[in-house]
C-alpha positions in Angstrom: 0.0 0.0 0.0 1.1 3.5 -0.8 1.6 5.7 2.4 0.8 9.4 1.9 3.3 11.8 3.4 2.6 12.7 7.0 1.6 16.3 7.7 3.9 19.1 8.9 3.0 22.6 10.0 2.0 24.8 7.1 0.4 21.9 5.1 -3.0 22.4 3.5 -5.9 20.3 4.8 -9.3 20.3 3.0 -12.7 19.7 4.5 -15.4 18.2 2.2 -18.8 16.6 2.7 -19.6 13.5 0.7 -22.9 12.6 2.5 -25.2 14.5 4.8 -25.3 18.3 4.8 -23.5 20.3 7.4 -23.6 24.0 8.6 -20.8 26.6 9.1 -21.5 26.5 12.8 -21.0 22.8 13.0 -17.6 23.0 11.1 -16.2 26.1 12.8 -14.7 24.3 15.9 -12.8 21.9 13.7 -11.4 24.7 11.5 -10.1 26.4 14.6 -8.6 23.3 16.0 -6.9 22.3 12.7 -5.5 25.8 12.4 -4.1 25.5 16.0 -2.2 22.5 14.8 -0.5 24.8 12.3 -2.4 23.7 9.2 -3.9 25.8 6.5 -7.6 24.8 6.2 -9.5 25.1 2.9 -13.1 24.3 2.3 -14.9 22.7 -0.6 -16.8 25.4 -2.5 -19.9 23.1 -2.1 -19.3 22.3 1.6 -22.4 24.1 2.8 -24.6 23.2 -0.2 -27.9 21.5 0.6 -30.1 19.2 -1.4 -32.7 17.8 1.0 -30.6 15.8 3.5 -27.5 15.8 1.3 -24.6 18.3 1.2 -25.5 19.3 -2.3 -26.3 17.3 -5.4 -24.3 14.2 -6.4 -22.5 16.4 -9.0 -21.6 19.1 -6.4 -20.4 16.6 -3.8 -18.3 14.7 -6.3 -16.8 17.9 -7.7 -16.0 19.1 -4.2 -14.0 15.9 -3.4 -12.5 15.6 -6.9 -11.0 19.2 -6.6 -8.9 18.1 -3.7 -8.1 14.6 -4.9 -6.4 16.5 -7.9 -4.8 19.3 -5.8 -1.1 18.5 -5.4 -0.7 21.1 -2.6 -3.4 19.4 -0.5 -2.0 17.0 2.1 -5.2 15.7 3.7 -8.9 15.5 2.9 -11.2 15.3 6.0 -14.8 14.4 5.5 -17.0 16.7 7.5 -19.6 14.0 8.5 -21.2 10.8 7.6 -24.9 10.0 7.2 -25.5 8.5 3.8 -24.4 9.4 0.3 -20.7 8.6 -0.4 -21.6 5.5 -2.4 -23.5 7.7 -4.8 -20.2 9.4 -5.8 -17.7 6.6 -5.8 -17.9 5.6 -9.4 -17.8 9.2 -10.6 -14.4 9.9 -9.0 -11.1 9.7 -10.8 -8.2 8.7 -8.5 -5.4 8.9 -11.1 -3.9 12.2 -9.8 -4.5 11.1 -6.2 -2.5 7.9 -6.7 0.4 9.9 -8.1 0.3 12.5 -5.2 -1.5 10.6 -2.4 -2.9 12.4 0.6 -4.7 11.3 3.7 -8.4 10.6 3.5 -10.1 10.9 6.9 -13.5 9.8 8.2 -15.6 7.0 9.5 -19.2 5.7 9.3 -20.4 6.4 5.7 -16.9 7.3 4.7 -16.2 3.5 4.9 -17.1 3.5 1.2 -14.1 5.7 0.4 -11.8 3.6 2.7 -12.5 0.3 1.2 -12.8 1.5 -2.5 -9.4 3.2 -2.2 -7.9 0.2 -0.4 -9.0 -2.3 -3.1 -8.8 -0.2 -6.3 -6.1 2.5 -5.6 -3.8 0.9 -3.0 -3.4 4.0 -0.8 -3.5 4.1 3.0 -6.3 6.1 4.7 -7.2 7.1 8.2 -10.4 5.9 10.0 -11.0 8.6 12.5 -13.3 11.3 13.9 -14.8 14.0 11.8 -15.6 17.7 12.3 -19.2 17.1 13.2 -17.9 15.3 16.3 -15.2 17.8 17.3 -15.8 19.4 20.8 -18.1 22.4 20.4 -15.9 24.5 22.7 -12.9 24.2 20.3 -10.9 22.1 22.7 -9.2 18.7 22.3 -10.4 15.3 23.3 -9.0 11.8 23.0 -10.5 11.4 19.5 -9.0 14.6 18.1 -5.7 14.0 19.7 -5.4 10.5 18.2 -6.3 12.0 14.8 -3.6 14.6 15.2 -1.1 11.8 16.0 -2.2 9.8 13.0 -1.9 12.8 10.6 1.5 13.8 11.9 2.9 10.3 11.9 3.0 9.8 15.7 0.6 6.9 16.0 2.3 3.6 16.6 0.1 1.3 18.8 -2.9 0.9 21.1 -3.5 -1.2 24.2 -7.1 -1.7 25.2 -8.9 -3.8 27.9 -9.9 -7.4 27.5 -13.5 -8.5 27.0 -15.3 -11.6 28.0 -16.2 -12.3 24.3 -12.6 -12.1 23.1 -11.0 -15.0 21.2 -7.3 -15.0 22.1 -4.5 -15.2 19.7 -2.2 -13.2 17.4 -2.5 -12.1 13.8 -0.7 -10.0 11.3 -2.1 -8.3 8.2 -3.3 -5.1 6.6 -6.0 -3.4 8.7 -9.2 -2.5 6.8 -13.0 -2.4 7.4 -15.3 0.2 9.0 -19.0 0.4 9.3 -20.5 -3.1 9.1 -23.7 -1.9 7.3 -21.5 -0.3 4.6 -19.3 -3.4 4.3 -22.4 -5.5 3.9 -24.0 -3.2 1.4 -20.9 -3.1 -0.9 -20.2 -6.8 -0.9 -20.2 -8.1 -4.4 -19.5 -4.7 -5.9 -16.4 -3.2 -7.5 -15.7 -1.5 -4.2 -15.6 -4.6 -2.0 -12.3 -5.6 -0.4 -10.6 -8.9 -0.9 -10.2 -9.8 2.8 -7.6 -12.6 2.3 -4.7 -11.9 4.7 -6.4 -8.9 6.2 -7.3 -7.8 9.7 -11.0 -6.7 9.8 -12.3 -3.8 11.9 -16.0 -3.4 12.3 -18.4 -1.1 14.1 -22.0 0.0 13.7 -24.8 2.3 15.0 -28.6 2.2 15.3 -29.2 -1.2 13.7 -31.7 -3.9 14.7 -30.0 -6.8 16.3 -31.4 -9.3 13.8 -29.9 -7.1 11.1 -26.5 -7.6 12.7 -27.0 -11.3 12.4 -28.3 -11.0 8.8 -25.1 -9.1 7.8 -22.8 -11.4 9.6 -24.5 -14.4 8.0 -24.2 -12.9 4.6 -20.5 -12.2 5.0 -19.9 -15.7 6.2 -22.0 -17.5 3.6 -20.5 -15.4 0.7 -17.0 -16.5 1.8 -16.0 -12.8 2.1 -14.5 -13.5 5.5 -12.5 -16.4 4.2 -8.8 -15.6 4.7 -9.4 -12.9 7.4 -6.5 -13.2 9.9 -8.1 -11.4 12.8 -11.1 -9.2 13.8 -11.4 -6.1 15.8 -14.8 -5.0 17.0 -15.4 -1.4 18.0 -18.6 0.3 19.1 -21.8 -1.4 18.4 -23.9 1.5 19.6 -27.6 2.2 20.2 -28.8 -1.1 18.9 -32.6 -1.7 18.4 -34.7 -4.7 19.2 -38.2 -6.0 18.4 -41.1 -6.4 20.8 -40.1 -10.1 21.0 -36.4 -9.8 22.0 -33.7 -11.2 19.8 -32.0 -12.6 23.0 -28.4 -11.6 22.3 -26.4 -8.4 22.2 -24.6 -7.3 19.0 -21.3 -8.4 20.5 -22.7 -11.9 21.3 -24.1 -12.2 17.7 -20.7 -11.3 16.3 -19.0 -13.7 18.7 -21.4 -16.5 17.6 -20.6 -15.9 13.9 -16.8 -15.7 14.3 -15.9 -18.2 17.1 -15.3 -21.0 14.6 -13.1 -19.1 12.3 -10.0 -20.1 14.2 -8.7 -16.5 14.4 -8.3 -13.9 17.2 -11.2 -11.6 17.8 -10.9 -8.5 20.0 -13.9 -6.7 21.3 -13.9 -3.3 23.2 -11.7 -1.3 20.7 -12.4 2.4 21.3 -13.5 3.4 17.8 -16.8 3.9 16.0 -19.8 5.9 16.9 -18.5 6.2 20.5 -16.4 8.4 22.6 -13.4 8.2 22.3 -13.2 7.3 18.6 -9.5 6.6 18.2 -7.9 7.0 14.8 -6.4 4.0 12.9 -4.4 3.6 9.7 -6.3 1.5 7.2 -4.2 -0.3 4.7 -1.2 -0.4 7.1 0.3 -3.7 8.1 -0.3 -4.3 11.8 -0.1 -6.9 14.5 -3.1 -7.8 16.7 -2.6 -9.6 20.0 -5.5 -10.7 22.1 -4.9 -12.3 25.5 -6.8 -12.9 28.7 -5.7 -9.7 30.3 -5.5 -7.1 27.5 -5.4 -6.6 23.7 -3.0 -4.6 21.5 -2.8 -3.3 18.0 0.6 -2.3 16.7 1.1 -0.5 13.4 
């Protein structure tokens, strides 16, 4: 995988929105924080456009992103927020200039579409991390923004995180990739889907019905998409829904049930996803996952 250059003070960082619309007020704290890191912040000309729930039309959103994919002076592109809509753009984008002059693409949730498409079709590392919509309103730092800063400036090397009763112990090596489970499921079988052979899979999700979690896991198992996965990291499975007649298992228990016979380590409790903190990770980077009775670690 191609690793974009890490940032230094004075570099240009662009903010775009590929999915749901966002306001100036919601972005302002992030602009101020990026500038306090010594970065020059530039905004997509369509950042504050609106088309019903979207941040402008498909043409506007794709042009806004394409502008900075092609900009050789831009060193990072941060997606302002998730929601839904990135998949509408992905086949309209040209990554030729981006591959010749790679830069960090940052985001999570719906931005999973960009992460996995770039991983599979372009071969450039990206950063799964917090987005401006989630930055502290008072303009301060938190664990999520600090981890993003370390990732962008090349200071992120490893994480240690607590053990979990559902963990499956073991060690694994491979390139880290994944993201939002619903997005991974929705893109399976498409030209954006990742070949997971030899990879370490990260997954998280928000606001899904528990039986949907099982449906998605069953699909990914039955389609052989998970064949060859070396290890699994499970982040936040937040605000799950249930029916009047309970499903009977948590999201974590469902994932454990569908992965326990794969013969690979599975680490729950990783601090990333629609949770706080949402720690940054390098997607496409070779890493080592260690899961033991007492703790787990991820080393880049």
